[in-house]
All heavy atoms as a GROMACS GRO file, in nm:
protein
  618
    1MET      N    1  -2.098  -0.529   0.163
    1MET     CA    2  -2.070  -0.487   0.028
    1MET      C    3  -2.143  -0.355   0.004
    1MET      O    4  -2.256  -0.337   0.047
    1MET     CB    5  -2.119  -0.592  -0.069
    1MET     CG    6  -2.031  -0.606  -0.187
    1MET     SD    7  -2.061  -0.764  -0.266
    1MET     CE    8  -2.105  -0.704  -0.424
    2THR      N    9  -2.079  -0.266  -0.066
    2THR     CA   10  -2.134  -0.134  -0.092
    2THR      C   11  -2.171  -0.122  -0.240
    2THR      O   12  -2.091  -0.157  -0.326
    2THR     CB   13  -2.031  -0.025  -0.056
    2THR    OG1   14  -1.990  -0.046   0.079
    2THR    CG2   15  -2.090   0.113  -0.069
    3GLY      N   16  -2.288  -0.072  -0.266
    3GLY     CA   17  -2.336  -0.060  -0.404
    3GLY      C   18  -2.289   0.064  -0.476
    3GLY      O   19  -2.300   0.073  -0.598
    4ASN      N   20  -2.238   0.164  -0.403
    4ASN     CA   21  -2.194   0.286  -0.469
    4ASN      C   22  -2.084   0.353  -0.385
    4ASN      O   23  -2.059   0.316  -0.271
    4ASN     CB   24  -2.311   0.382  -0.491
    4ASN     CG   25  -2.380   0.418  -0.362
    4ASN    OD1   26  -2.316   0.465  -0.267
    4ASN    ND2   27  -2.510   0.395  -0.355
    5MET      N   28  -2.020   0.454  -0.441
    5MET     CA   29  -1.910   0.520  -0.373
    5MET      C   30  -1.958   0.618  -0.266
    5MET      O   31  -1.880   0.658  -0.180
    5MET     CB   32  -1.821   0.593  -0.474
    5MET     CG   33  -1.747   0.499  -0.568
    5MET     SD   34  -1.642   0.379  -0.482
    5MET     CE   35  -1.507   0.481  -0.434
    6ILE      N   36  -2.084   0.658  -0.269
    6ILE     CA   37  -2.136   0.751  -0.169
    6ILE      C   38  -2.145   0.681  -0.033
    6ILE      O   39  -2.113   0.740   0.070
    6ILE     CB   40  -2.273   0.806  -0.212
    6ILE    CG1   41  -2.255   0.895  -0.336
    6ILE    CG2   42  -2.339   0.886  -0.099
    6ILE    CD1   43  -2.384   0.941  -0.398
    7ASP      N   44  -2.187   0.555  -0.031
    7ASP     CA   45  -2.203   0.481   0.093
    7ASP      C   46  -2.076   0.407   0.136
    7ASP      O   47  -2.074   0.345   0.241
    7ASP     CB   48  -2.316   0.378   0.079
    7ASP     CG   49  -2.449   0.445   0.054
    7ASP    OD1   50  -2.470   0.557   0.104
    7ASP    OD2   51  -2.533   0.386  -0.016
    8TYR      N   52  -1.970   0.413   0.054
    8TYR     CA   53  -1.847   0.342   0.084
    8TYR      C   54  -1.778   0.404   0.205
    8TYR      O   55  -1.763   0.526   0.213
    8TYR     CB   56  -1.753   0.345  -0.036
    8TYR     CG   57  -1.626   0.266  -0.016
    8TYR    CD1   58  -1.628   0.128  -0.024
    8TYR    CD2   59  -1.506   0.329   0.012
    8TYR    CE1   60  -1.512   0.053  -0.006
    8TYR    CE2   61  -1.390   0.256   0.031
    8TYR     CZ   62  -1.393   0.119   0.022
    8TYR     OH   63  -1.279   0.046   0.040
    9LYS      N   64  -1.736   0.321   0.301
    9LYS     CA   65  -1.667   0.371   0.420
    9LYS      C   66  -1.517   0.374   0.392
    9LYS      O   67  -1.451   0.271   0.385
    9LYS     CB   68  -1.694   0.281   0.541
    9LYS     CG   69  -1.630   0.334   0.668
    9LYS     CD   70  -1.655   0.240   0.784
    9LYS     CE   71  -1.591   0.289   0.910
    9LYS     NZ   72  -1.450   0.305   0.909
   10TRP      N   73  -1.463   0.492   0.372
   10TRP     CA   74  -1.321   0.509   0.346
   10TRP      C   75  -1.241   0.486   0.473
   10TRP      O   76  -1.287   0.515   0.583
   10TRP     CB   77  -1.293   0.649   0.292
   10TRP     CG   78  -1.353   0.673   0.159
   10TRP    CD1   79  -1.472   0.730   0.133
   10TRP    CD2   80  -1.300   0.634   0.033
   10TRP    NE1   81  -1.496   0.731  -0.001
   10TRP    CE2   82  -1.392   0.673  -0.065
   10TRP    CE3   83  -1.184   0.571  -0.006
   10TRP    CZ2   84  -1.371   0.652  -0.201
   10TRP    CZ3   85  -1.162   0.550  -0.141
   10TRP    CH2   86  -1.255   0.589  -0.236
   11ARG      N   87  -1.122   0.435   0.459
   11ARG     CA   88  -1.031   0.419   0.573
   11ARG      C   89  -0.985   0.556   0.620
   11ARG      O   90  -0.958   0.644   0.538
   11ARG     CB   91  -0.908   0.339   0.534
   11ARG     CG   92  -0.929   0.192   0.532
   11ARG     CD   93  -0.797   0.122   0.514
   11ARG     NE   94  -0.817  -0.021   0.525
   11ARG     CZ   95  -0.720  -0.106   0.543
   11ARG    NH1   96  -0.596  -0.065   0.553
   11ARG    NH2   97  -0.744  -0.234   0.552
   12THR      N   98  -0.972   0.571   0.749
   12THR     CA   99  -0.913   0.693   0.802
   12THR      C  100  -0.762   0.678   0.801
   12THR      O  101  -0.710   0.568   0.783
   12THR     CB  102  -0.962   0.722   0.945
   12THR    OG1  103  -0.919   0.614   1.029
   12THR    CG2  104  -1.114   0.733   0.950
   13PHE      N  105  -0.690   0.787   0.821
   13PHE     CA  106  -0.545   0.784   0.817
   13PHE      C  107  -0.488   0.686   0.919
   13PHE      O  108  -0.390   0.619   0.894
   13PHE     CB  109  -0.489   0.924   0.842
   13PHE     CG  110  -0.341   0.932   0.827
   13PHE    CD1  111  -0.282   0.932   0.702
   13PHE    CD2  112  -0.260   0.937   0.938
   13PHE    CE1  113  -0.145   0.938   0.688
   13PHE    CE2  114  -0.122   0.943   0.925
   13PHE     CZ  115  -0.065   0.943   0.800
   14ASN      N  116  -0.552   0.676   1.035
   14ASN     CA  117  -0.504   0.587   1.140
   14ASN      C  118  -0.522   0.439   1.107
   14ASN      O  119  -0.466   0.352   1.174
   14ASN     CB  120  -0.571   0.618   1.273
   14ASN     CG  121  -0.531   0.753   1.326
   14ASN    OD1  122  -0.423   0.801   1.297
   14ASN    ND2  123  -0.618   0.814   1.404
   15GLU      N  124  -0.603   0.408   1.007
   15GLU     CA  125  -0.628   0.269   0.970
   15GLU      C  126  -0.536   0.217   0.860
   15GLU      O  127  -0.540   0.099   0.826
   15GLU     CB  128  -0.773   0.252   0.925
   15GLU     CG  129  -0.873   0.276   1.036
   15GLU     CD  130  -1.016   0.271   0.986
   15GLU    OE1  131  -1.047   0.336   0.886
   15GLU    OE2  132  -1.096   0.202   1.049
   16PHE      N  133  -0.453   0.304   0.802
   16PHE     CA  134  -0.362   0.260   0.696
   16PHE      C  135  -0.251   0.175   0.754
   16PHE      O  136  -0.209   0.195   0.867
   16PHE     CB  137  -0.302   0.380   0.623
   16PHE     CG  138  -0.396   0.448   0.528
   16PHE    CD1  139  -0.433   0.579   0.547
   16PHE    CD2  140  -0.449   0.379   0.421
   16PHE    CE1  141  -0.520   0.640   0.461
   16PHE    CE2  142  -0.536   0.440   0.334
   16PHE     CZ  143  -0.572   0.571   0.354
   17PRO      N  144  -0.200   0.079   0.676
   17PRO     CA  145  -0.089  -0.001   0.725
   17PRO      C  146   0.036   0.086   0.738
   17PRO      O  147   0.047   0.189   0.671
   17PRO     CB  148  -0.071  -0.108   0.616
   17PRO     CG  149  -0.135  -0.052   0.495
   17PRO     CD  150  -0.244   0.040   0.543
   18PRO      N  151   0.130   0.047   0.822
   18PRO     CA  152   0.252   0.126   0.835
   18PRO      C  153   0.332   0.124   0.704
   18PRO      O  154   0.328   0.027   0.630
   18PRO     CB  155   0.330   0.055   0.947
   18PRO     CG  156   0.269  -0.080   0.957
   18PRO     CD  157   0.130  -0.071   0.907
   19PHE      N  158   0.401   0.233   0.677
   19PHE     CA  159   0.483   0.240   0.557
   19PHE      C  160   0.612   0.316   0.588
   19PHE      O  161   0.619   0.390   0.684
   19PHE     CB  162   0.407   0.306   0.441
   19PHE     CG  163   0.363   0.447   0.470
   19PHE    CD1  164   0.443   0.555   0.442
   19PHE    CD2  165   0.239   0.470   0.528
   19PHE    CE1  166   0.402   0.683   0.470
   19PHE    CE2  167   0.197   0.599   0.555
   19PHE     CZ  168   0.279   0.706   0.527
   20ASP      N  169   0.711   0.292   0.507
   20ASP     CA  170   0.841   0.357   0.522
   20ASP      C  171   0.860   0.457   0.410
   20ASP      O  172   0.821   0.434   0.296
   20ASP     CB  173   0.954   0.254   0.516
   20ASP     CG  174   0.953   0.157   0.631
   20ASP    OD1  175   0.915   0.199   0.743
   20ASP    OD2  176   0.987   0.040   0.610
   21THR      N  177   0.921   0.569   0.442
   21THR     CA  178   0.959   0.668   0.343
   21THR      C  179   1.104   0.646   0.308
   21THR      O  180   1.190   0.638   0.396
   21THR     CB  181   0.940   0.810   0.398
   21THR    OG1  182   0.802   0.826   0.433
   21THR    CG2  183   0.978   0.914   0.295
   22VAL      N  184   1.130   0.632   0.180
   22VAL     CA  185   1.266   0.607   0.133
   22VAL      C  186   1.305   0.718   0.037
   22VAL      O  187   1.232   0.747  -0.058
   22VAL     CB  188   1.276   0.470   0.062
   22VAL    CG1  189   1.417   0.445   0.011
   22VAL    CG2  190   1.232   0.359   0.154
   23LEU      N  191   1.419   0.781   0.061
   23LEU     CA  192   1.470   0.885  -0.026
   23LEU      C  193   1.583   0.827  -0.111
   23LEU      O  194   1.680   0.773  -0.058
   23LEU     CB  195   1.522   1.004   0.055
   23LEU     CG  196   1.419   1.070   0.146
   23LEU    CD1  197   1.484   1.180   0.227
   23LEU    CD2  198   1.302   1.122   0.066
   24LEU      N  199   1.567   0.836  -0.242
   24LEU     CA  200   1.668   0.784  -0.333
   24LEU      C  201   1.726   0.900  -0.413
   24LEU      O  202   1.652   0.984  -0.464
   24LEU     CB  203   1.606   0.682  -0.429
   24LEU     CG  204   1.541   0.560  -0.365
   24LEU    CD1  205   1.473   0.475  -0.471
   24LEU    CD2  206   1.646   0.479  -0.292
   25GLU      N  207   1.856   0.904  -0.426
   25GLU     CA  208   1.920   1.009  -0.504
   25GLU      C  209   1.930   0.966  -0.649
   25GLU      O  210   1.946   0.849  -0.681
   25GLU     CB  211   2.059   1.038  -0.449
   25GLU     CG  212   2.057   1.107  -0.314
   25GLU     CD  213   2.195   1.153  -0.272
   25GLU    OE1  214   2.288   1.145  -0.354
   25GLU    OE2  215   2.208   1.196  -0.156
   26SER      N  216   1.925   1.066  -0.736
   26SER     CA  217   1.935   1.042  -0.879
   26SER      C  218   2.079   1.063  -0.923
   26SER      O  219   2.151   1.146  -0.869
   26SER     CB  220   1.844   1.139  -0.955
   26SER     OG  221   1.872   1.134  -1.092
   27GLU      N  222   2.122   0.987  -1.023
   27GLU     CA  223   2.256   1.006  -1.077
   27GLU      C  224   2.259   1.124  -1.174
   27GLU      O  225   2.366   1.166  -1.217
   27GLU     CB  226   2.304   0.879  -1.145
   27GLU     CG  227   2.217   0.838  -1.264
   27GLU     CD  228   2.257   0.705  -1.323
   27GLU    OE1  229   2.227   0.603  -1.261
   27GLU    OE2  230   2.320   0.704  -1.431
   28PHE      N  231   2.144   1.180  -1.208
   28PHE     CA  232   2.135   1.290  -1.302
   28PHE      C  233   2.122   1.422  -1.227
   28PHE      O  234   2.064   1.426  -1.119
   28PHE     CB  235   2.015   1.270  -1.395
   28PHE     CG  236   2.015   1.138  -1.465
   28PHE    CD1  237   1.925   1.039  -1.428
   28PHE    CD2  238   2.106   1.110  -1.565
   28PHE    CE1  239   1.925   0.916  -1.491
   28PHE    CE2  240   2.107   0.988  -1.628
   28PHE     CZ  241   2.016   0.890  -1.592
   29ASP      N  242   2.174   1.528  -1.285
   29ASP     CA  243   2.160   1.661  -1.225
   29ASP      C  244   2.023   1.718  -1.262
   29ASP      O  245   2.011   1.812  -1.340
   29ASP     CB  246   2.271   1.754  -1.272
   29ASP     CG  247   2.397   1.736  -1.193
   29ASP    OD1  248   2.388   1.687  -1.079
   29ASP    OD2  249   2.505   1.770  -1.244
   30THR      N  250   1.919   1.661  -1.207
   30THR     CA  251   1.784   1.703  -1.242
   30THR      C  252   1.734   1.814  -1.152
   30THR      O  253   1.644   1.888  -1.189
   30THR     CB  254   1.687   1.584  -1.228
   30THR    OG1  255   1.700   1.532  -1.095
   30THR    CG2  256   1.718   1.476  -1.329
   31GLU      N  257   1.795   1.826  -1.036
   31GLU     CA  258   1.741   1.919  -0.936
   31GLU      C  259   1.847   1.935  -0.828
   31GLU      O  260   1.940   1.857  -0.818
   31GLU     CB  261   1.612   1.855  -0.883
   31GLU     CG  262   1.520   1.939  -0.803
   31GLU     CD  263   1.550   1.925  -0.656
   31GLU    OE1  264   1.591   1.821  -0.610
   31GLU    OE2  265   1.532   2.026  -0.589
   32ALA      N  266   1.834   2.038  -0.745
   32ALA     CA  267   1.936   2.070  -0.645
   32ALA      C  268   1.964   1.954  -0.550
   32ALA      O  269   2.077   1.932  -0.508
   32ALA     CB  270   1.895   2.194  -0.567
   33PHE      N  271   1.862   1.876  -0.513
   33PHE     CA  272   1.879   1.766  -0.419
   33PHE      C  273   1.902   1.632  -0.488
   33PHE      O  274   1.909   1.529  -0.423
   33PHE     CB  275   1.757   1.757  -0.326
   33PHE     CG  276   1.738   1.878  -0.242
   33PHE    CD1  277   1.634   1.965  -0.266
   33PHE    CD2  278   1.825   1.906  -0.137
   33PHE    CE1  279   1.616   2.077  -0.188
   33PHE    CE2  280   1.808   2.018  -0.059
   33PHE     CZ  281   1.704   2.105  -0.084
   34HIS      N  282   1.910   1.633  -0.620
   34HIS     CA  283   1.929   1.511  -0.700
   34HIS      C  284   1.818   1.409  -0.672
   34HIS      O  285   1.843   1.289  -0.664
   34HIS     CB  286   2.066   1.449  -0.675
   34HIS     CG  287   2.178   1.542  -0.707
   34HIS    ND1  288   2.219   1.565  -0.835
   34HIS    CD2  289   2.256   1.619  -0.627
   34HIS    CE1  290   2.318   1.652  -0.834
   34HIS    NE2  291   2.342   1.688  -0.708
   35ALA      N  292   1.698   1.456  -0.656
   35ALA     CA  293   1.584   1.368  -0.628
   35ALA      C  294   1.491   1.367  -0.748
   35ALA      O  295   1.481   1.464  -0.822
   35ALA     CB  296   1.509   1.416  -0.505
   36LEU      N  297   1.425   1.256  -0.769
   36LEU     CA  298   1.325   1.243  -0.874
   36LEU      C  299   1.192   1.205  -0.813
   36LEU      O  300   1.186   1.115  -0.730
   36LEU     CB  301   1.365   1.134  -0.974
   36LEU     CG  302   1.484   1.161  -1.061
   36LEU    CD1  303   1.518   1.037  -1.143
   36LEU    CD2  304   1.457   1.277  -1.154
   37GLY      N  305   1.086   1.271  -0.849
   37GLY     CA  306   0.952   1.229  -0.814
   37GLY      C  307   0.908   1.257  -0.672
   37GLY      O  308   0.814   1.195  -0.626
   38PHE      N  309   0.972   1.346  -0.599
   38PHE     CA  310   0.924   1.370  -0.464
   38PHE      C  311   0.793   1.448  -0.470
   38PHE      O  312   0.774   1.534  -0.554
   38PHE     CB  313   1.030   1.442  -0.377
   38PHE     CG  314   1.071   1.576  -0.426
   38PHE    CD1  315   1.004   1.689  -0.386
   38PHE    CD2  316   1.178   1.590  -0.513
   38PHE    CE1  317   1.042   1.814  -0.430
   38PHE    CE2  318   1.217   1.713  -0.557
   38PHE     CZ  319   1.149   1.826  -0.516
   39GLY      N  320   0.703   1.416  -0.380
   39GLY     CA  321   0.573   1.483  -0.376
   39GLY      C  322   0.472   1.431  -0.476
   39GLY      O  323   0.364   1.485  -0.488
   40GLU      N  324   0.504   1.326  -0.547
   40GLU     CA  325   0.412   1.272  -0.646
   40GLU      C  326   0.332   1.157  -0.586
   40GLU      O  327   0.378   1.089  -0.495
   40GLU     CB  328   0.487   1.222  -0.769
   40GLU     CG  329   0.555   1.332  -0.845
   40GLU     CD  330   0.628   1.280  -0.967
   40GLU    OE1  331   0.616   1.159  -0.997
   40GLU    OE2  332   0.697   1.358  -1.031
   41ILE      N  333   0.213   1.135  -0.640
   41ILE     CA  334   0.133   1.020  -0.597
   41ILE      C  335   0.181   0.895  -0.669
   41ILE      O  336   0.252   0.903  -0.767
   41ILE     CB  337  -0.017   1.044  -0.622
   41ILE    CG1  338  -0.043   1.062  -0.772
   41ILE    CG2  339  -0.067   1.161  -0.543
   41ILE    CD1  340  -0.189   1.063  -0.807
   42THR      N  341   0.142   0.781  -0.619
   42THR     CA  342   0.180   0.657  -0.685
   42THR      C  343   0.114   0.649  -0.822
   42THR      O  344   0.004   0.701  -0.842
   42THR     CB  345   0.138   0.536  -0.601
   42THR    OG1  346  -0.002   0.541  -0.581
   42THR    CG2  347   0.210   0.535  -0.469
   43PRO      N  348   0.177   0.580  -0.916
   43PRO     CA  349   0.121   0.574  -1.051
   43PRO      C  350  -0.010   0.497  -1.058
   43PRO      O  351  -0.092   0.522  -1.144
   43PRO     CB  352   0.228   0.505  -1.133
   43PRO     CG  353   0.327   0.452  -1.039
   43PRO     CD  354   0.306   0.516  -0.906
   44SER      N  355  -0.031   0.403  -0.968
   44SER     CA  356  -0.154   0.325  -0.974
   44SER      C  357  -0.202   0.292  -0.833
   44SER      O  358  -0.128   0.234  -0.755
   44SER     CB  359  -0.130   0.195  -1.051
   44SER     OG  360  -0.244   0.113  -1.044
   45PRO      N  361  -0.325   0.327  -0.801
   45PRO     CA  362  -0.377   0.293  -0.669
   45PRO      C  363  -0.425   0.148  -0.656
   45PRO      O  364  -0.459   0.104  -0.548
   45PRO     CB  365  -0.494   0.390  -0.652
   45PRO     CG  366  -0.540   0.416  -0.791
   45PRO     CD  367  -0.416   0.411  -0.876
   46ALA      N  368  -0.426   0.074  -0.766
   46ALA     CA  369  -0.481  -0.062  -0.763
   46ALA      C  370  -0.409  -0.156  -0.667
   46ALA      O  371  -0.475  -0.225  -0.589
   46ALA     CB  372  -0.485  -0.121  -0.904
   47PRO      N  373  -0.274  -0.164  -0.666
   47PRO     CA  374  -0.210  -0.256  -0.572
   47PRO      C  375  -0.243  -0.225  -0.426
   47PRO      O  376  -0.270  -0.317  -0.349
   47PRO     CB  377  -0.061  -0.237  -0.600
   47PRO     CG  378  -0.054  -0.190  -0.740
   47PRO     CD  379  -0.176  -0.105  -0.757
   48ALA      N  380  -0.244  -0.098  -0.389
   48ALA     CA  381  -0.278  -0.061  -0.252
   48ALA      C  382  -0.423  -0.097  -0.220
   48ALA      O  383  -0.453  -0.144  -0.110
   48ALA     CB  384  -0.255   0.088  -0.230
   49ALA      N  385  -0.513  -0.076  -0.315
   49ALA     CA  386  -0.653  -0.109  -0.294
   49ALA      C  387  -0.672  -0.260  -0.275
   49ALA      O  388  -0.750  -0.304  -0.190
   49ALA     CB  389  -0.738  -0.060  -0.411
   50ILE      N  390  -0.597  -0.339  -0.352
   50ILE     CA  391  -0.606  -0.485  -0.339
   50ILE      C  392  -0.555  -0.529  -0.203
   50ILE      O  393  -0.618  -0.610  -0.135
   50ILE     CB  394  -0.529  -0.554  -0.453
   50ILE    CG1  395  -0.600  -0.530  -0.586
   50ILE    CG2  396  -0.512  -0.703  -0.426
   50ILE    CD1  397  -0.518  -0.568  -0.707
   51LEU      N  398  -0.439  -0.474  -0.160
   51LEU     CA  399  -0.384  -0.512  -0.030
   51LEU      C  400  -0.479  -0.473   0.083
   51LEU      O  401  -0.497  -0.549   0.179
   51LEU     CB  402  -0.248  -0.447  -0.009
   51LEU     CG  403  -0.135  -0.501  -0.095
   51LEU    CD1  404  -0.005  -0.428  -0.063
   51LEU    CD2  405  -0.117  -0.650  -0.076
   52MET      N  406  -0.540  -0.355   0.074
   52MET     CA  407  -0.634  -0.314   0.179
   52MET      C  408  -0.758  -0.402   0.179
   52MET      O  409  -0.809  -0.437   0.286
   52MET     CB  410  -0.673  -0.166   0.161
   52MET     CG  411  -0.560  -0.072   0.200
   52MET     SD  412  -0.606   0.099   0.223
   52MET     CE  413  -0.681   0.143   0.070
   53ALA      N  414  -0.806  -0.442   0.061
   53ALA     CA  415  -0.924  -0.528   0.054
   53ALA      C  416  -0.895  -0.665   0.114
   53ALA      O  417  -0.976  -0.718   0.191
   53ALA     CB  418  -0.970  -0.542  -0.092
   54VAL      N  419  -0.779  -0.722   0.083
   54VAL     CA  420  -0.743  -0.852   0.139
   54VAL      C  421  -0.721  -0.840   0.289
   54VAL      O  422  -0.764  -0.926   0.366
   54VAL     CB  423  -0.619  -0.911   0.068
   54VAL    CG1  424  -0.572  -1.037   0.135
   54VAL    CG2  425  -0.648  -0.936  -0.079
   55SER      N  426  -0.656  -0.732   0.333
   55SER     CA  427  -0.635  -0.709   0.477
   55SER      C  428  -0.767  -0.702   0.550
   55SER      O  429  -0.783  -0.760   0.658
   55SER     CB  430  -0.556  -0.580   0.500
   55SER     OG  431  -0.426  -0.591   0.451
   56ASN      N  432  -0.864  -0.631   0.494
   56ASN     CA  433  -0.997  -0.622   0.556
   56ASN      C  434  -1.066  -0.758   0.558
   56ASN      O  435  -1.133  -0.793   0.655
   56ASN     CB  436  -1.084  -0.521   0.481
   56ASN     CG  437  -1.046  -0.378   0.512
   56ASN    OD1  438  -0.986  -0.350   0.614
   56ASN    ND2  439  -1.082  -0.288   0.424
   57ALA      N  440  -1.049  -0.836   0.451
   57ALA     CA  441  -1.117  -0.964   0.442
   57ALA      C  442  -1.064  -1.066   0.543
   57ALA      O  443  -1.141  -1.142   0.600
   57ALA     CB  444  -1.103  -1.021   0.300
   58ILE      N  445  -0.932  -1.066   0.566
   58ILE     CA  446  -0.875  -1.166   0.657
   58ILE      C  447  -0.855  -1.113   0.799
   58ILE      O  448  -0.828  -1.190   0.890
   58ILE     CB  449  -0.742  -1.222   0.604
   58ILE    CG1  450  -0.633  -1.116   0.600
   58ILE    CG2  451  -0.762  -1.286   0.467
   58ILE    CD1  452  -0.496  -1.168   0.568
   59GLY      N  453  -0.867  -0.982   0.816
   59GLY     CA  454  -0.855  -0.923   0.949
   59GLY      C  455  -0.712  -0.907   0.998
   59GLY      O  456  -0.689  -0.891   1.118
   60HIS      N  457  -0.615  -0.913   0.907
   60HIS     CA  458  -0.474  -0.896   0.941
   60HIS      C  459  -0.410  -0.804   0.838
   60HIS      O  460  -0.440  -0.814   0.719
   60HIS     CB  461  -0.400  -1.031   0.941
   60HIS     CG  462  -0.452  -1.128   1.040
   60HIS    ND1  463  -0.418  -1.124   1.174
   60HIS    CD2  464  -0.538  -1.231   1.027
   60HIS    CE1  465  -0.480  -1.221   1.237
   60HIS    NE2  466  -0.555  -1.288   1.150
   61PRO      N  467  -0.319  -0.715   0.882
   61PRO     CA  468  -0.256  -0.624   0.785
   61PRO      C  469  -0.158  -0.698   0.693
   61PRO      O  470  -0.085  -0.786   0.736
   61PRO     CB  471  -0.182  -0.524   0.873
   61PRO     CG  472  -0.158  -0.594   1.002
   61PRO     CD  473  -0.274  -0.688   1.019
   62ILE      N  474  -0.162  -0.661   0.566
   62ILE     CA  475  -0.068  -0.714   0.467
   62ILE      C  476   0.003  -0.594   0.406
   62ILE      O  477  -0.062  -0.502   0.356
   62ILE     CB  478  -0.140  -0.794   0.356
   62ILE    CG1  479  -0.204  -0.918   0.415
   62ILE    CG2  480  -0.043  -0.832   0.245
   62ILE    CD1  481  -0.277  -1.004   0.314
   63THR      N  482   0.134  -0.595   0.412
   63THR     CA  483   0.212  -0.484   0.356
   63THR      C  484   0.311  -0.531   0.251
   63THR      O  485   0.396  -0.456   0.208
   63THR     CB  486   0.289  -0.411   0.468
   63THR    OG1  487   0.371  -0.505   0.536
   63THR    CG2  488   0.193  -0.346   0.566
   64GLU      N  489   0.300  -0.657   0.210
   64GLU     CA  490   0.392  -0.714   0.112
   64GLU      C  491   0.318  -0.735  -0.020
   64GLU      O  492   0.205  -0.782  -0.023
   64GLU     CB  493   0.442  -0.849   0.166
   64GLU     CG  494   0.550  -0.912   0.084
   64GLU     CD  495   0.596  -1.043   0.146
   64GLU    OE1  496   0.574  -1.064   0.266
   64GLU    OE2  497   0.654  -1.124   0.072
   65TYR      N  498   0.381  -0.696  -0.129
   65TYR     CA  499   0.321  -0.710  -0.261
   65TYR      C  500   0.418  -0.788  -0.349
   65TYR      O  501   0.538  -0.768  -0.338
   65TYR     CB  502   0.292  -0.572  -0.320
   65TYR     CG  503   0.210  -0.577  -0.446
   65TYR    CD1  504   0.073  -0.593  -0.439
   65TYR    CD2  505   0.270  -0.570  -0.570
   65TYR    CE1  506  -0.003  -0.601  -0.554
   65TYR    CE2  507   0.194  -0.577  -0.686
   65TYR     CZ  508   0.059  -0.592  -0.677
   65TYR     OH  509  -0.015  -0.600  -0.791
   66PRO      N  510   0.374  -0.876  -0.435
   66PRO     CA  511   0.236  -0.909  -0.469
   66PRO      C  512   0.168  -0.994  -0.361
   66PRO      O  513   0.234  -1.061  -0.283
   66PRO     CB  514   0.247  -0.988  -0.599
   66PRO     CG  515   0.384  -1.046  -0.597
   66PRO     CD  516   0.470  -0.951  -0.520
   67CYS      N  517   0.040  -0.989  -0.363
   67CYS     CA  518  -0.041  -1.055  -0.261
   67CYS      C  519  -0.065  -1.201  -0.302
   67CYS      O  520  -0.169  -1.236  -0.354
   67CYS     CB  521  -0.172  -0.980  -0.245
   67CYS     SG  522  -0.268  -1.036  -0.107
   68SER      N  523   0.035  -1.283  -0.278
   68SER     CA  524   0.026  -1.425  -0.316
   68SER      C  525  -0.038  -1.504  -0.202
   68SER      O  526  -0.050  -1.455  -0.089
   68SER     CB  527   0.166  -1.479  -0.344
   68SER     OG  528   0.242  -1.478  -0.225
   69PRO      N  529  -0.079  -1.628  -0.227
   69PRO     CA  530  -0.134  -1.710  -0.119
   69PRO      C  531  -0.037  -1.726  -0.002
   69PRO      O  532  -0.078  -1.728   0.113
   69PRO     CB  533  -0.161  -1.845  -0.187
   69PRO     CG  534  -0.184  -1.810  -0.330
   69PRO     CD  535  -0.092  -1.695  -0.358
   70THR      N  536   0.092  -1.734  -0.032
   70THR     CA  537   0.192  -1.745   0.075
   70THR      C  538   0.192  -1.621   0.164
   70THR      O  539   0.199  -1.632   0.287
   70THR     CB  540   0.332  -1.766   0.015
   70THR    OG1  541   0.328  -1.881  -0.069
   70THR    CG2  542   0.436  -1.784   0.122
   71VAL      N  543   0.181  -1.504   0.103
   71VAL     CA  544   0.178  -1.378   0.179
   71VAL      C  545   0.055  -1.374   0.269
   71VAL      O  546   0.062  -1.336   0.386
   71VAL     CB  547   0.182  -1.258   0.083
   71VAL    CG1  548   0.156  -1.127   0.157
   71VAL    CG2  549   0.314  -1.251   0.010
   72VAL      N  550  -0.060  -1.415   0.215
   72VAL     CA  551  -0.184  -1.414   0.293
   72VAL      C  552  -0.176  -1.512   0.410
   72VAL      O  553  -0.209  -1.478   0.524
   72VAL     CB  554  -0.305  -1.446   0.204
   72VAL    CG1  555  -0.432  -1.460   0.284
   72VAL    CG2  556  -0.323  -1.338   0.097
   73LEU      N  557  -0.129  -1.634   0.382
   73LEU     CA  558  -0.117  -1.734   0.489
   73LEU      C  559  -0.018  -1.690   0.597
   73LEU      O  560  -0.038  -1.713   0.715
   73LEU     CB  561  -0.078  -1.869   0.431
   73LEU     CG  562  -0.186  -1.938   0.346
   73LEU    CD1  563  -0.130  -2.061   0.278
   73LEU    CD2  564  -0.307  -1.971   0.431
   74ARG      N  565   0.092  -1.626   0.555
   74ARG     CA  566   0.190  -1.577   0.652
   74ARG      C  567   0.129  -1.466   0.738
   74ARG      O  568   0.151  -1.462   0.860
   74ARG     CB  569   0.314  -1.523   0.579
   74ARG     CG  570   0.428  -1.494   0.673
   74ARG     CD  571   0.553  -1.444   0.601
   74ARG     NE  572   0.597  -1.538   0.498
   74ARG     CZ  573   0.617  -1.505   0.371
   74ARG    NH1  574   0.600  -1.380   0.331
   74ARG    NH2  575   0.657  -1.594   0.284
   75ALA      N  576   0.051  -1.376   0.680
   75ALA     CA  577  -0.014  -1.268   0.755
   75ALA      C  578  -0.114  -1.325   0.855
   75ALA      O  579  -0.132  -1.270   0.963
   75ALA     CB  580  -0.084  -1.172   0.659
   76MET      N  581  -0.177  -1.436   0.820
   76MET     CA  582  -0.275  -1.498   0.909
   76MET      C  583  -0.209  -1.587   1.015
   76MET      O  584  -0.277  -1.639   1.102
   76MET     CB  585  -0.375  -1.580   0.826
   76MET     CG  586  -0.459  -1.496   0.735
   76MET     SD  587  -0.563  -1.594   0.624
   76MET     CE  588  -0.670  -1.676   0.740
   77GLY      N  589  -0.078  -1.606   1.006
   77GLY     CA  590  -0.007  -1.688   1.102
   77GLY      C  591  -0.018  -1.837   1.076
   77GLY      O  592   0.012  -1.918   1.164
   78LYS      N  593  -0.060  -1.874   0.957
   78LYS     CA  594  -0.076  -2.017   0.924
   78LYS      C  595   0.056  -2.081   0.886
   78LYS      O  596   0.074  -2.201   0.902
   78LYS     CB  597  -0.177  -2.035   0.810
   78LYS     CG  598  -0.314  -1.977   0.838
   78LYS     CD  599  -0.385  -2.056   0.944
   78LYS     CE  600  -0.527  -2.001   0.963
   78LYS     NZ  601  -0.599  -2.068   1.065
   79ILE      N  602   0.148  -2.002   0.828
   79ILE     CA  603   0.282  -2.051   0.794
   79ILE      C  604   0.384  -1.945   0.835
   79ILE      O  605   0.349  -1.831   0.861
   79ILE     CB  606   0.297  -2.082   0.641
   79ILE    CG1  607   0.274  -1.955   0.557
   79ILE    CG2  608   0.204  -2.192   0.600
   79ILE    CD1  609   0.304  -1.974   0.412
   80LYS      N  610   0.510  -1.987   0.840
   80LYS     CA  611   0.616  -1.892   0.878
   80LYS      C  612   0.696  -1.849   0.761
   80LYS      O  613   0.711  -1.892   0.662
   80LYS     CB  614   0.708  -1.950   0.984
   80LYS     CG  615   0.638  -1.964   1.115
   80LYS     CD  616   0.734  -2.004   1.221
   80LYS     CE  617   0.659  -2.015   1.353
   80LYS     NZ  618   0.743  -2.027   1.466
   0.00000   0.00000   0.00000
């Protein structure tokens, strides 16, 4: 456990869970490529932080949200 953010060990890029990039077109003429929100950060880092914390705690990657007991047990191989 870390008492402050100075001593906190941040994950490196290679330690992040795999993710997919999905491009969605907009039905509105908002821009030349009809895209909305490209290049923006997620609105809230909390869900990702929770998934990373649970992944670290159980030693298995979790990439499914919400992080229910079923999701955790499935990641640990306890249920299918």
